[in-house]
VEXTI-899916 format. One line per field, with one value per atom (N, C-alpha, C, O): residue number from 0; atom name; x, y, z. Coordinates in nm, 4 decimals. Layout:
<nodes>
n <- [NUM,...]
atom <- [CA,...]
east <- [X,...]
north <- [Y,...]
up <- [Z,...]
</nodes>
This chain:
<nodes>
n <- [0,0,0,0,1,1,1,1,2,2,2,2,3,3,3,3,4,4,4,4,5,5,5,5,6,6,6,6,7,7,7,7,8,8,8,8,9,9,9,9,10,10,10,10,11,11,11,11,12,12,12,12,13,13,13,13,14,14,14,14,15,15,15,15,16,16,16,16,17,17,17,17,18,18,18,18,19,19,19,19,20,20,20,20,21,21,21,21,22,22,22,22,23,23,23,23,24,24,24,24,25,25,25,25,26,26,26,26,27,27,27,27,28,28,28,28,29,29,29,29,30,30,30,30,31,31,31,31,32,32,32,32,33,33,33,33,34,34,34,34,35,35,35,35,36,36,36,36,37,37,37,37,38,38,38,38,39,39,39,39,40,40,40,40,41,41,41,41,42,42,42,42,43,43,43,43,44,44,44,44,45,45,45,45,46,46,46,46,47,47,47,47,48,48,48,48,49,49,49,49,50,50,50,50,51,51,51,51,52,52,52,52,53,53,53,53,54,54,54,54,55,55,55,55,56,56,56,56,57,57,57,57,58,58,58,58,59,59,59,59,60,60,60,60,61,61,61,61,62,62,62,62,63,63,63,63,64,64,64,64,65,65,65,65,66,66,66,66,67,67,67,67,68,68,68,68,69,69,69,69,70,70,70,70,71,71,71,71,72,72,72,72,73,73,73,73,74,74,74,74,75,75,75,75,76,76,76,76,77,77,77,77,78,78,78,78,79,79,79,79,80,80,80,80,81,81,81,81,82,82,82,82,83,83,83,83,84,84,84,84,85,85,85,85,86,86,86,86,87,87,87,87,88,88,88,88,89,89,89,89,90,90,90,90,91,91,91,91,92,92,92,92,93,93,93,93,94,94,94,94,95,95,95,95,96,96,96,96,97,97,97,97,98,98,98,98,99,99,99,99,100,100,100,100,101,101,101,101,102,102,102,102,103,103,103,103,104,104,104,104,105,105,105,105,106,106,106,106,107,107,107,107,108,108,108,108,109,109,109,109,110,110,110,110,111,111,111,111,112,112,112,112,113,113,113,113,114,114,114,114,115,115,115,115,116,116,116,116,117,117,117,117,118,118,118,118,119,119,119,119,120,120,120,120,121,121,121,121,122,122,122,122,123,123,123,123,124,124,124,124,125,125,125,125,126,126,126,126,127,127,127,127,128,128,128,128,129,129,129,129,130,130,130,130,131,131,131,131,132,132,132,132,133,133,133,133,134,134,134,134,135,135,135,135,136,136,136,136,137,137,137,137,138,138,138,138,139,139,139,139,140,140,140,140,141,141,141,141,142,142,142,142,143,143,143,143,144,144,144,144,145,145,145,145,146,146,146,146,147,147,147,147,148,148,148,148,149,149,149,149,150,150,150,150,151,151,151,151,152,152,152,152,153,153,153,153,154,154,154,154,155,155,155,155,156,156,156,156,157,157,157,157,158,158,158,158]
atom <- [N,CA,C,O,N,CA,C,O,N,CA,C,O,N,CA,C,O,N,CA,C,O,N,CA,C,O,N,CA,C,O,N,CA,C,O,N,CA,C,O,N,CA,C,O,N,CA,C,O,N,CA,C,O,N,CA,C,O,N,CA,C,O,N,CA,C,O,N,CA,C,O,N,CA,C,O,N,CA,C,O,N,CA,C,O,N,CA,C,O,N,CA,C,O,N,CA,C,O,N,CA,C,O,N,CA,C,O,N,CA,C,O,N,CA,C,O,N,CA,C,O,N,CA,C,O,N,CA,C,O,N,CA,C,O,N,CA,C,O,N,CA,C,O,N,CA,C,O,N,CA,C,O,N,CA,C,O,N,CA,C,O,N,CA,C,O,N,CA,C,O,N,CA,C,O,N,CA,C,O,N,CA,C,O,N,CA,C,O,N,CA,C,O,N,CA,C,O,N,CA,C,O,N,CA,C,O,N,CA,C,O,N,CA,C,O,N,CA,C,O,N,CA,C,O,N,CA,C,O,N,CA,C,O,N,CA,C,O,N,CA,C,O,N,CA,C,O,N,CA,C,O,N,CA,C,O,N,CA,C,O,N,CA,C,O,N,CA,C,O,N,CA,C,O,N,CA,C,O,N,CA,C,O,N,CA,C,O,N,CA,C,O,N,CA,C,O,N,CA,C,O,N,CA,C,O,N,CA,C,O,N,CA,C,O,N,CA,C,O,N,CA,C,O,N,CA,C,O,N,CA,C,O,N,CA,C,O,N,CA,C,O,N,CA,C,O,N,CA,C,O,N,CA,C,O,N,CA,C,O,N,CA,C,O,N,CA,C,O,N,CA,C,O,N,CA,C,O,N,CA,C,O,N,CA,C,O,N,CA,C,O,N,CA,C,O,N,CA,C,O,N,CA,C,O,N,CA,C,O,N,CA,C,O,N,CA,C,O,N,CA,C,O,N,CA,C,O,N,CA,C,O,N,CA,C,O,N,CA,C,O,N,CA,C,O,N,CA,C,O,N,CA,C,O,N,CA,C,O,N,CA,C,O,N,CA,C,O,N,CA,C,O,N,CA,C,O,N,CA,C,O,N,CA,C,O,N,CA,C,O,N,CA,C,O,N,CA,C,O,N,CA,C,O,N,CA,C,O,N,CA,C,O,N,CA,C,O,N,CA,C,O,N,CA,C,O,N,CA,C,O,N,CA,C,O,N,CA,C,O,N,CA,C,O,N,CA,C,O,N,CA,C,O,N,CA,C,O,N,CA,C,O,N,CA,C,O,N,CA,C,O,N,CA,C,O,N,CA,C,O,N,CA,C,O,N,CA,C,O,N,CA,C,O,N,CA,C,O,N,CA,C,O,N,CA,C,O,N,CA,C,O,N,CA,C,O,N,CA,C,O,N,CA,C,O,N,CA,C,O,N,CA,C,O,N,CA,C,O,N,CA,C,O,N,CA,C,O,N,CA,C,O,N,CA,C,O,N,CA,C,O,N,CA,C,O,N,CA,C,O,N,CA,C,O,N,CA,C,O,N,CA,C,O,N,CA,C,O,N,CA,C,O,N,CA,C,O,N,CA,C,O,N,CA,C,O,N,CA,C,O,N,CA,C,O]
east <- [-2.6894,-2.6330,-2.6981,-2.7280,-2.7313,-2.8316,-2.7470,-2.6358,-2.7594,-2.6661,-2.7292,-2.8089,-2.6791,-2.6896,-2.7408,-2.6502,-2.8415,-2.8306,-2.7465,-2.7096,-2.6657,-2.5206,-2.4736,-2.4622,-2.4506,-2.4018,-2.5051,-2.4709,-2.6167,-2.7203,-2.6824,-2.7005,-2.6316,-2.6111,-2.4581,-2.4248,-2.3816,-2.2545,-2.3089,-2.3086,-2.3768,-2.3730,-2.4559,-2.4281,-2.5330,-2.6438,-2.5156,-2.5087,-2.4185,-2.3577,-2.2700,-2.2306,-2.2063,-2.0708,-2.1571,-2.0669,-2.2723,-2.3687,-2.3154,-2.2278,-2.3754,-2.4252,-2.2760,-2.2808,-2.1403,-1.9740,-1.9779,-1.9436,-2.0161,-1.9948,-2.0444,-1.9568,-2.1594,-2.2528,-2.1774,-2.1672,-2.1318,-2.1466,-2.0301,-2.0091,-1.9397,-1.8094,-1.8058,-1.7362,-1.8824,-1.9249,-1.9865,-1.9669,-2.0434,-2.1466,-2.0250,-2.0065,-1.9461,-1.8574,-1.7536,-1.7243,-1.7016,-1.6051,-1.6583,-1.5792,-1.7808,-1.8395,-1.8744,-1.8900,-1.8833,-1.8897,-1.7801,-1.7728,-1.6342,-1.4743,-1.4870,-1.4229,-1.5113,-1.4728,-1.5067,-1.4371,-1.6111,-1.6289,-1.6263,-1.6654,-1.5476,-1.4810,-1.3072,-1.2219,-1.3001,-1.1292,-1.1314,-1.0258,-1.2510,-1.2993,-1.1846,-1.0862,-1.2797,-1.2334,-1.0685,-1.0404,-0.9660,-0.8202,-0.7626,-0.6474,-0.8888,-0.8064,-0.6931,-0.5711,-0.7990,-0.7232,-0.8604,-0.9784,-0.8064,-0.8918,-0.8704,-0.7767,-0.9466,-0.9233,-0.7889,-0.7309,-0.7573,-0.6233,-0.5618,-0.4916,-0.5246,-0.4092,-0.4601,-0.3906,-0.5240,-0.5580,-0.4673,-0.3803,-0.4853,-0.4524,-0.3103,-0.2309,-0.2662,-0.0982,-0.0321,0.0821,-0.0952,0.0038,0.0409,0.1382,-0.1335,-0.1346,0.0184,0.0965,0.0193,0.1151,0.2965,0.3761,0.3035,0.4445,0.4132,0.5014,0.3639,0.3539,0.3953,0.5103,0.3452,0.3125,0.4322,0.4985,0.4710,0.5364,0.6921,0.7399,0.7447,0.9157,0.9652,0.9219,1.0795,1.1851,1.2507,1.2642,1.3217,1.2584,1.1210,1.0934,1.0440,0.9293,0.9322,0.9462,0.9099,0.9523,0.7982,0.6869,0.8178,0.6785,0.6330,0.5135,0.7280,0.6669,0.6073,0.4849,0.6346,0.5955,0.4796,0.3990,0.4220,0.3396,0.2009,0.0811,0.2734,0.1843,0.1204,0.0043,0.2190,0.1479,0.0568,-0.0599,0.1197,0.0311,-0.1029,-0.1832,-0.0820,-0.2262,-0.2999,-0.4027,-0.2539,-0.3023,-0.3516,-0.4446,-0.2550,-0.2844,-0.1164,-0.0002,-0.1738,-0.0705,0.0154,-0.0372,0.2226,0.2982,0.2569,0.1930,0.2581,0.1678,0.0813,0.0711,-0.0051,-0.1177,-0.0313,-0.0284,0.0376,0.1059,0.2046,0.2253,0.2538,0.3507,0.3018,0.3629,0.1489,0.0787,0.0558,0.1323,0.0150,-0.0467,0.0561,0.0321,0.1713,0.2984,0.3050,0.3159,0.2984,0.3642,0.2244,0.2223,0.1653,0.0360,0.0433,0.0210,0.0688,0.1050,0.2274,0.2181,0.3482,0.4612,0.4444,0.4894,0.3478,0.3049,0.2138,0.1939,0.1691,0.0977,0.1529,0.1203,0.2727,0.3630,0.3540,0.4195,0.2610,0.2124,0.3479,0.3699,0.4710,0.5825,0.6877,0.6609,0.7769,0.8856,0.9526,0.9497,1.0078,1.0730,1.1957,1.2166,1.2773,1.4351,1.4806,1.4282,1.5807,1.6804,1.7439,1.7971,1.7485,1.8049,1.9735,2.0079,2.0414,2.1583,2.2523,2.3542,2.1840,2.2738,2.2306,2.2763,2.1123,2.0561,2.0094,1.8999,2.0623,2.0384,1.8714,1.7960,1.8746,1.7158,1.6224,1.5557,1.5973,1.5525,1.4542,1.5203,1.3740,1.3396,1.3048,1.3034,1.2658,1.2067,1.1306,1.1850,0.9914,0.9477,0.9058,0.8135,0.9382,0.8728,0.7473,0.7203,0.6959,0.6084,0.7101,0.8248,0.6222,0.6617,0.6100,0.4998,0.6671,0.5667,0.4230,0.3478,0.3599,0.2512,0.1944,0.0988,0.2188,0.1921,0.2064,0.1182,0.2652,0.2421,0.1399,0.0540,0.1045,0.0076,-0.1520,-0.2451,-0.1506,-0.2422,-0.2815,-0.3998,-0.2206,-0.2038,-0.2871,-0.3945,-0.2253,-0.2122,-0.4121,-0.4870,-0.4410,-0.5479,-0.6899,-0.8096,-0.6254,-0.7242,-0.7296,-0.8410,-0.6538,-0.6277,-0.7825,-0.8724,-0.7508,-0.9042,-1.0417,-1.1413,-1.0138,-1.1888,-1.2457,-1.2691,-1.2600,-1.3627,-1.4643,-1.5302,-1.4715,-1.6460,-1.7430,-1.8289,-1.7938,-1.8747,-1.8674,-1.9716,-1.7430,-1.7090,-1.7134,-1.7385,-1.6857,-1.7440,-1.8596,-1.9385,-1.8951,-2.1114,-2.1307,-2.2210,-2.0626,-2.1377,-2.1195,-2.2108,-2.0087,-1.9385,-1.9743,-1.8976,-2.0764,-2.1310,-2.2025,-2.2163,-2.2966,-2.3665,-2.3760,-2.4460,-2.2681,-2.1975,-2.1256,-2.0758,-2.1465,-2.1107,-1.9385,-1.9004,-1.8439,-1.7272,-1.7213,-1.6283,-1.7641,-1.7727,-1.8099,-1.7488,-1.9257,-1.9688,-1.7990,-1.7456,-1.7052,-1.6609,-1.5147,-1.4282,-1.4794,-1.3678,-1.4288,-1.3673,-1.5587,-1.6087,-1.5425,-1.4370,-1.6715,-1.6072,-1.4880,-1.4681,-1.4378,-1.2733,-1.1651,-1.0954,-1.2429,-1.2185,-1.2551,-1.1628,-1.3713,-1.4420,-1.3676,-1.3419,-1.3422,-1.2931,-1.1507,-1.0994,-1.0705,-0.9284,-0.9230,-0.8188,-1.0215,-1.0776,-1.0680,-1.0194,-1.1214,-1.1686,-1.1249,-1.1659,-1.0383,-0.8887,-0.7866,-0.7207,-0.8113,-0.6170,-0.7005,-0.6414,-0.7998,-0.8854,-0.7934,-0.7115,-0.8911,-0.9003,-0.7527,-0.7030,-0.6608,-0.5440,-0.4939,-0.5094,-0.4459,-0.4420,-0.4760,-0.4021,-0.5713,-0.6595,-0.5882,-0.4965,-0.5820,-0.4435,-0.3090,-0.2326,-0.2805,-0.1148,-0.0477,0.0737,-0.0794,-0.0599,-0.0543,-0.1506,0.1268,0.1675,0.0788,0.0818,0.0202,-0.0447,0.0840,0.1840,0.0493,0.1016,0.0220,-0.0653,0.0258,-0.0912,-0.0669,0.0245,-0.1541,-0.1983,-0.1164,-0.1354,-0.0066,0.0590,-0.0683,-0.1149,-0.0923,-0.1610,-0.0795,0.0431,-0.1623,-0.0830,-0.1002,-0.1838,0.0377,0.0574,0.0849,0.1060]
north <- [-0.1000,-0.1857,-0.2626,-0.1582,-0.3188,-0.4011,-0.3622,-0.3255,-0.3578,-0.3795,-0.4736,-0.4474,-0.5455,-0.6723,-0.6682,-0.6309,-0.6924,-0.6691,-0.6812,-0.6219,-0.7118,-0.7424,-0.5600,-0.4964,-0.4981,-0.4312,-0.2808,-0.1813,-0.3356,-0.2071,-0.2372,-0.1338,-0.3360,-0.4093,-0.3114,-0.2654,-0.3082,-0.2496,-0.1349,-0.1034,-0.0369,0.0908,0.1300,0.2338,0.0538,0.1101,0.0844,0.1815,0.0128,-0.0698,0.0421,0.0684,0.1395,0.2030,0.3517,0.4205,0.4236,0.5424,0.5146,0.5824,0.3928,0.3820,0.4145,0.4851,0.3807,0.3906,0.5321,0.5969,0.5907,0.7313,0.7921,0.8552,0.8055,0.9083,0.8880,0.9783,0.7370,0.6684,0.7374,0.7496,0.7911,0.8217,0.9781,1.0489,1.0014,1.1601,1.2394,1.3461,1.1474,1.1917,1.1692,1.2650,1.0540,1.0096,1.1570,1.2113,1.2135,1.2877,1.3866,1.4675,1.4271,1.5313,1.5808,1.6981,1.4544,1.4577,1.4792,1.5800,1.4101,1.4078,1.5753,1.6206,1.6357,1.7579,1.8258,1.9258,1.8091,1.9197,1.8999,1.9573,1.7705,1.7376,1.7957,1.8011,1.8190,1.8527,2.0053,2.0624,2.0743,2.2056,2.3033,2.3764,2.2405,2.2359,2.2645,2.3464,2.2123,2.1524,2.2503,2.2809,2.2857,2.3854,2.2950,2.3041,2.2000,2.1365,2.1015,2.1326,2.0369,1.9616,1.7628,1.6829,1.7604,1.6293,1.5529,1.4571,1.6235,1.5695,1.6324,1.6554,1.7019,1.7643,1.6714,1.7295,1.5875,1.5363,1.3990,1.3587,1.3424,1.1888,1.2188,1.1372,1.3702,1.4081,1.4069,1.3700,1.4370,1.4450,1.2697,1.2188,1.1889,1.0959,1.0193,0.9409,1.0726,0.9580,0.9786,0.8952,1.1033,1.1334,1.1017,1.0257,1.1155,1.0120,0.8901,0.8697,0.8175,0.6546,0.5996,0.5079,0.6642,0.5895,0.5828,0.6753,0.4777,0.4710,0.5687,0.5707,0.6910,0.7747,0.7456,0.6246,0.7799,0.9279,0.9446,0.8625,1.0258,1.0760,1.2131,1.3343,1.1174,1.2176,1.3042,1.2518,1.4001,1.3735,1.3140,1.3153,1.2631,1.1201,1.0609,1.0624,1.0201,0.8748,0.9054,0.8137,1.0269,1.0956,1.1033,1.0816,1.1416,1.1601,0.9954,0.9756,0.8800,0.7461,0.7332,0.6964,0.7684,0.7416,0.7182,0.6310,0.8888,0.9596,0.9583,1.0257,0.8757,0.8769,0.9832,0.9867,1.1007,1.2121,1.2723,1.2772,1.3043,1.3644,1.4642,1.5333,1.4639,1.5518,1.6437,1.6813,1.7296,1.8900,1.9287,2.0452,1.8267,1.8528,1.8841,1.9807,1.7507,1.7497,1.8553,1.8768,1.9086,2.0221,2.0656,2.1380,2.1540,2.3122,2.2075,2.2591,2.1390,2.1338,2.1164,2.1693,2.0768,2.0825,2.2040,2.2488,2.2848,2.4702,2.5009,2.5645,2.4663,2.5432,2.5011,2.5759,2.3931,2.3401,2.3625,2.3107,2.4162,2.4928,2.5863,2.6170,2.6844,2.8199,2.8165,2.9037,2.7011,2.6902,2.6692,2.7005,2.6058,2.5501,2.4188,2.3657,2.3814,2.1779,2.1068,2.0113,2.1518,2.0306,2.1272,2.2246,2.0789,2.1134,2.0297,1.9075,2.0763,2.0256,2.0195,2.1155,1.9418,1.9427,1.8651,1.7738,1.9432,1.9046,1.7500,1.7146,1.6734,1.5576,1.5213,1.5116,1.5094,1.5660,1.4617,1.4981,1.3392,1.2883,1.2701,1.1774,1.3567,1.3586,1.4796,1.4761,1.5985,1.7228,1.7855,1.8504,1.7076,1.7253,1.6487,1.5855,1.6348,1.5618,1.5926,1.6545,1.5811,1.6649,1.5776,1.4818,1.5403,1.5333,1.5693,1.6496,1.5072,1.5558,1.5783,1.5175,1.6147,1.6165,1.6879,1.8027,1.6459,1.7461,1.8284,1.7937,1.9824,2.0469,2.0460,1.9912,2.1162,2.0800,2.0873,1.9968,2.2690,2.1968,2.1777,2.2514,2.0750,1.9535,1.8398,1.7544,1.8275,1.7048,1.7449,1.6584,1.8189,1.8954,1.8642,1.8151,1.9012,1.8983,1.7512,1.7198,1.6904,1.5320,1.4782,1.4185,1.5088,1.4379,1.4856,1.4080,1.6466,1.6856,1.6261,1.6245,1.5862,1.4985,1.3797,1.3273,1.3292,1.1651,1.1650,1.0889,1.2534,1.3000,1.2648,1.1977,1.3197,1.3811,1.3096,1.3399,1.1650,1.0765,1.0228,0.9221,1.1214,1.0805,1.0886,1.0345,1.1393,1.1034,1.0335,0.9822,0.9903,0.8411,0.7289,0.6330,0.7352,0.6003,0.6179,0.5445,0.6567,0.6631,0.6201,0.5365,0.6442,0.5834,0.4884,0.4180,0.4383,0.2398,0.2027,0.1114,0.2231,0.1484,0.0643,-0.0368,0.1335,0.0667,-0.1179,-0.2168,-0.0782,-0.2508,-0.3051,-0.2502,-0.4745,-0.5697,-0.5812,-0.5616,-0.6251,-0.6859,-0.7708,-0.7442,-0.8195,-0.9205,-0.8514,-0.8576,-0.7796,-0.6553,-0.5736,-0.5497,-0.5271,-0.4486,-0.5288,-0.4472,-0.6448,-0.7034,-0.7840,-0.8679,-0.7436,-0.7939,-0.6441,-0.6085,-0.5951,-0.4683,-0.4023,-0.3687,-0.3895,-0.4136,-0.4165,-0.3507,-0.6070,-0.7042,-0.6477,-0.6216,-0.6284,-0.6154,-0.4566,-0.4334,-0.3655,-0.2656,-0.2503,-0.1545,-0.3873,-0.4073,-0.4943,-0.5065,-0.5492,-0.6044,-0.5653,-0.6288,-0.4068,-0.3339,-0.2320,-0.1567,-0.2146,-0.0514,-0.1302,-0.0845,-0.3129,-0.3587,-0.3687,-0.3443,-0.3979,-0.4442,-0.3200,-0.3227,-0.2016,-0.0605,-0.0338,0.0387,-0.1122,-0.0288,-0.1115,-0.0573,-0.2051,-0.3894,-0.3266,-0.3620,-0.2392,-0.1676,-0.0859,-0.1018,0.0188,0.1495,0.1435,0.2378,-0.0006,-0.0408,0.0025,-0.0088,0.0528,0.0952,-0.0073,-0.0642,-0.0242,-0.1123,-0.1121,-0.0025,-0.1755,-0.2270,-0.1790,-0.2464,-0.0508,0.0062,-0.0104,0.0760,-0.0652,-0.0687,0.0708,0.1430,0.1222,0.1884,0.1665,0.0627,0.2598,0.2133,0.2668,0.3798,0.1557,0.1542,0.2532,0.2641,0.3197,0.3971,0.2955,0.2052,0.3357,0.2782,0.2958,0.1960]
up <- [-3.2097,-3.1007,-3.0075,-2.9496,-2.9617,-2.8662,-2.7438,-2.7819,-2.6212,-2.5146,-2.3711,-2.2810,-2.3930,-2.3130,-2.1549,-2.0804,-2.1001,-1.9174,-1.9073,-2.0087,-1.8663,-1.8280,-1.8254,-1.7206,-1.9733,-1.9810,-1.8787,-1.8148,-1.9104,-1.7970,-1.6738,-1.6096,-1.5890,-1.4725,-1.4219,-1.3127,-1.5791,-1.5232,-1.4853,-1.3663,-1.6040,-1.6324,-1.4707,-1.4107,-1.4303,-1.2683,-1.1908,-1.1155,-1.1698,-1.0734,-1.0934,-0.9798,-1.1904,-1.2195,-1.1735,-1.1257,-1.1662,-1.1456,-1.0297,-0.9760,-0.9759,-0.7677,-0.7147,-0.6140,-0.7570,-0.7283,-0.7358,-0.6369,-0.8429,-0.8902,-0.7941,-0.7351,-0.7428,-0.6756,-0.5008,-0.4177,-0.4834,-0.3578,-0.3491,-0.2284,-0.4123,-0.4000,-0.3823,-0.3094,-0.4531,-0.5035,-0.3258,-0.2677,-0.3050,-0.1735,-0.0553,0.0197,-0.0363,0.0665,0.0673,0.1738,-0.0775,-0.0754,-0.0443,0.0040,-0.0505,-0.0185,0.1392,0.1734,0.2323,0.3889,0.4157,0.4861,0.3838,0.4022,0.3721,0.4670,0.3310,0.2780,0.3597,0.3774,0.4362,0.4804,0.6563,0.7579,0.6109,0.7868,0.7706,0.8592,0.6820,0.6201,0.5918,0.5646,0.5977,0.6204,0.7857,0.7968,0.8688,0.9920,1.0062,1.0937,0.9380,0.9144,0.7935,0.7628,0.7389,0.6129,0.5324,0.5183,0.4852,0.3829,0.2650,0.2811,0.1609,0.1025,0.0560,0.0582,0.0366,-0.0056,-0.0616,-0.0105,-0.1805,-0.2015,-0.1753,-0.2738,-0.0770,-0.0147,0.1481,0.2314,0.2077,0.2634,0.2144,0.2916,0.1104,0.0353,0.0466,0.0935,-0.0088,-0.0513,0.1321,0.1595,0.1968,0.3361,0.3755,0.4310,0.2960,0.3974,0.3293,0.3833,0.2074,0.1108,0.1809,0.2240,0.1670,0.2280,0.3682,0.4080,0.4217,0.5500,0.5419,0.5809,0.5092,0.4746,0.3933,0.4418,0.2415,0.1305,0.2060,0.2718,0.1851,0.2197,0.1464,0.0312,0.1884,0.1560,0.0768,0.0947,-0.0285,-0.0148,-0.0810,-0.1685,-0.0557,-0.1409,-0.2453,-0.2288,-0.3677,-0.4764,-0.5420,-0.5384,-0.5812,-0.6543,-0.7988,-0.8283,-0.8858,-0.9962,-0.8507,-0.8638,-0.7450,-0.6997,-0.6421,-0.6578,-0.5608,-0.5428,-0.6585,-0.6403,-0.7739,-0.9208,-0.9081,-0.8722,-0.9446,-0.9433,-0.8473,-0.8608,-0.7371,-0.6202,-0.5841,-0.5507,-0.6168,-0.6430,-0.7611,-0.7671,-0.8783,-1.0087,-1.0771,-1.1578,-1.0231,-1.0955,-1.1826,-1.1421,-1.2965,-1.4235,-1.3301,-1.2428,-1.3723,-1.2677,-1.2828,-1.1845,-1.3854,-1.3221,-1.2548,-1.2163,-1.2259,-1.1184,-0.9735,-0.8972,-0.9764,-0.8710,-0.8004,-0.6809,-0.9067,-0.8609,-0.8594,-0.7808,-0.8847,-0.8753,-0.7202,-0.6387,-0.6814,-0.5568,-0.5056,-0.3970,-0.4978,-0.4167,-0.3937,-0.2796,-0.5130,-0.4882,-0.3887,-0.2834,-0.4250,-0.2939,-0.2149,-0.1197,-0.1881,-0.0585,0.0014,0.1127,-0.0127,0.0021,0.0488,0.1592,-0.0504,0.0355,0.1632,0.2478,0.1525,0.3119,0.3696,0.4841,0.3544,0.4819,0.5430,0.6327,0.4754,0.4702,0.4505,0.5250,0.3309,0.3083,0.2082,0.1378,0.2257,0.1993,0.0747,0.0889,-0.0363,-0.1490,-0.0851,-0.0110,-0.0907,-0.0606,-0.2451,-0.3089,-0.2708,-0.3072,-0.3215,-0.2163,-0.4038,-0.3520,-0.4145,-0.5323,-0.3145,-0.2703,-0.4040,-0.4627,-0.4210,-0.5545,-0.6492,-0.7160,-0.7047,-0.8324,-0.8660,-0.9223,-0.8479,-0.9062,-0.9046,-0.8321,-1.0550,-1.1007,-1.0468,-1.1287,-0.9396,-0.8069,-0.6835,-0.6002,-0.6565,-0.5173,-0.4575,-0.5348,-0.3376,-0.2450,-0.1108,-0.0350,-0.0722,-0.0324,0.1399,0.1939,0.1652,0.3290,0.3996,0.3645,0.4645,0.5455,0.6389,0.6673,0.6940,0.7881,0.8680,0.8660,1.0050,1.1391,1.1236,1.1596,1.0335,1.0037,0.9351,0.9110,0.8688,0.7506,0.8766,0.8680,0.9499,1.0473,1.1052,1.0882,1.1580,1.2257,1.1678,1.2315,1.0517,0.9915,0.9643,0.9769,0.9403,0.8466,1.0588,1.0664,1.1588,1.2230,1.2980,1.3573,1.2585,1.2564,1.1605,1.1894,1.0529,0.9415,0.9868,0.9883,1.0193,1.0829,1.2066,1.2424,1.2229,1.4087,1.3101,1.3370,1.2174,1.1686,1.0428,0.9258,1.1481,1.0449,1.1030,1.0772,1.2060,1.2404,1.1886,1.2580,1.0742,0.9712,0.9054,0.8646,0.8562,0.7766,0.8018,0.7289,0.9221,0.9947,1.0501,0.9906,1.1051,1.0633,0.9862,0.9902,0.8628,0.7109,0.6982,0.6550,0.7242,0.7188,0.8226,0.8530,0.9321,1.0195,1.0132,1.0820,0.8563,0.8130,0.7907,0.8127,0.7400,0.6920,0.8231,0.9213,0.7701,0.9035,0.8418,0.7264,0.9808,0.9610,0.8308,0.7546,0.8130,0.6765,0.5519,0.4452,0.5796,0.3794,0.4197,0.3114,0.5403,0.5109,0.4642,0.4326,0.4558,0.3861,0.2616,0.1958,0.2420,0.1157,0.0243,-0.0281,0.0458,0.0222,-0.0152,-0.1320,0.0415,0.0683,-0.0827,-0.1600,-0.0307,-0.1430,-0.2804,-0.3575,-0.3147,-0.4341,-0.4826,-0.6008,-0.3810,-0.4983,-0.5245,-0.5823,-0.4611,-0.4837,-0.6025,-0.6670,-0.6302,-0.7681,-0.8544,-0.9480,-0.8679,-0.9772,-1.0029,-1.0912,-0.9325,-0.8755,-0.9908,-1.0842,-0.9229,-1.0106,-1.2021,-1.3073,-1.1904,-1.3214,-1.4401,-1.5320,-1.3446,-1.4766,-1.4808,-1.5671,-1.3563,-1.3653,-1.4510,-1.5604,-1.4641,-1.5757,-1.7019,-1.7937,-1.7346,-1.8564,-1.8537,-1.9344,-1.7855,-1.8481,-1.8747,-1.8951,-1.8727,-1.8558,-1.7326,-1.7495,-1.6016,-1.5324,-1.4150,-1.3638,-1.3701,-1.2697,-1.1541,-1.0981,-1.1123,-0.9507,-0.8311,-0.8059,-0.7720,-0.6665,-0.5203,-0.5115,-0.4469,-0.3790,-0.2872,-0.3271,-0.1470,-0.0807,0.0251,0.0884,0.0683,0.2115,0.3624,0.3775,0.4432,0.5231,0.6184,0.6171,0.6966,0.8460,0.9127,0.9161,0.9934,1.0822,1.2716,1.3404]
</nodes>
């Protein structure tokens, strides 16, 4: 089956997107090493901090686009590290809510201070290019979620 020039262009763009994401994530991970957490732990701390309470493991799973068992394992690890606590919901006994501990709050604060390298990378774009990139990425994410039959959940913004 012959591939169209559009397909080849899409393959190239997809590859660039993947390689760029991988490179930026490695830079971010090197910054987070100083805090003692990983990228996914940083993302989980961010979600717990900025989602409307009560924050549940199921909601974290949906927002981070991870399987529930993966999030449960991550929460267990982060509980052992003293970053989060799971608290039984008094109204629904089979549900837990997730809260940051004092150590988790500190790790979150320190992780949010570690953006120098990402700021430097992103500084090669103008304000207009930032806005365009944000718009394009939201469109691609929305279309991808639609294709998967997943309801769109906006990423919470920090305050």
